[in-house]
Steps between C-alpha positions, in 0.01 A plus 500: 500500500777295338788362710823701504758364257850467644808649336757232420872557532703515179488158330247360744202598290602303190563186709169538687312539172661188351414295811145636491466425131587135564259469792214663312571301183515172695178579690287671233663392174631743245151614406459630855843659509450879473727786598249583775501141636878485499536842668246405766679171567831683531352781706638751253367763262421352158687784327819321607418216263503730199815664635691171538357294215305723264258235373325191633695279261831634629376447856408140413833429330692650794294297747564182303875567503477583872331165568770311310772683698328418831430139410856435389650680803281299733580179311876531514536128467880510464543376855322178393706455181658176614186339640225435248244407769557819698492698172154362414368553856626862500335558160163381629533710820577807289190450284275451803638800686423763236145449379438861392812500283412168335137595439592844364743339257231259377260797460763672283562189295132468423463870425791476255300244298249782436740796489807457281663809649553305824656195333859629513482541878356148539762348268770667710344360818511147360850546359626600847329208670624242249855644529485476879377140478776418252764652729367293791507179297856565384608569860353162594719339232244464222584565138363830366216397275288799386207283389490307827539823701201646316294182547584479867405862561174450306422206726578703814299793368199276429522339843510840662196612300314184604588563862372859498190393309444258794509202261781337702617526861836619629584137566418401144708791373797383705453137386480607135814713525677204661381269222610747234849507654518122503371479142781719371765312690546699824559291809193430706490545876559197714192384681530386860 
C-alpha cells in the first residue's frame, strides 16, 4: 500500500515541488530526476507537477530560476558593500551553506551543453549572477568593468565547482576567493 499523499495549501504545492526538484537533482542528477521522484521527495501527488509546470523542461527551468532567487536572497551582500573582506567571507559562507542549490545549478549547466532548449535558462542564471557580482563590486567602489565582472564570476564558479567535486577544501576555497579579491585590487584583510 502506498503512503497517503498530503494535500498542500494553495501555492504551497508549487514551492514544495521546486524544493524537491532541487534536492532530487542534486542527489541523483538530472538523469534520475523524474516526476515520480520529485513527487515522492515533496510528499505530493505527481499530477501536481503537470498541473504547475506541464513538462519536465518547464519544471527544470522554473527550478533553476528558483535556485537563483534563493541564492541571491540568501547572499544579500549589500550589508558588506563597504568591507571587501567581509564581502568575500560572506560570499564563501553562502556557497557552503547551500550545497543542493549549487549542485543542482551545475547539473543544469552540464545538461544545457547537451540540450540546447535549456541554454536560455542557464544564460539567464549566469547573467543574473554576473550582474549581482558587478553591483557588489560597484558598491565597494570598483569601476564597472563587464569583462572583469565576467572573469571574476567565472573564477568563482570554477572554484565552487572544484569545491563540490571535492578537488579543494573549504579552506582552499576561502583562500582562493581572498587571493582573487587581492589580485583585482580589493583590500586584503589585516593579519594579526
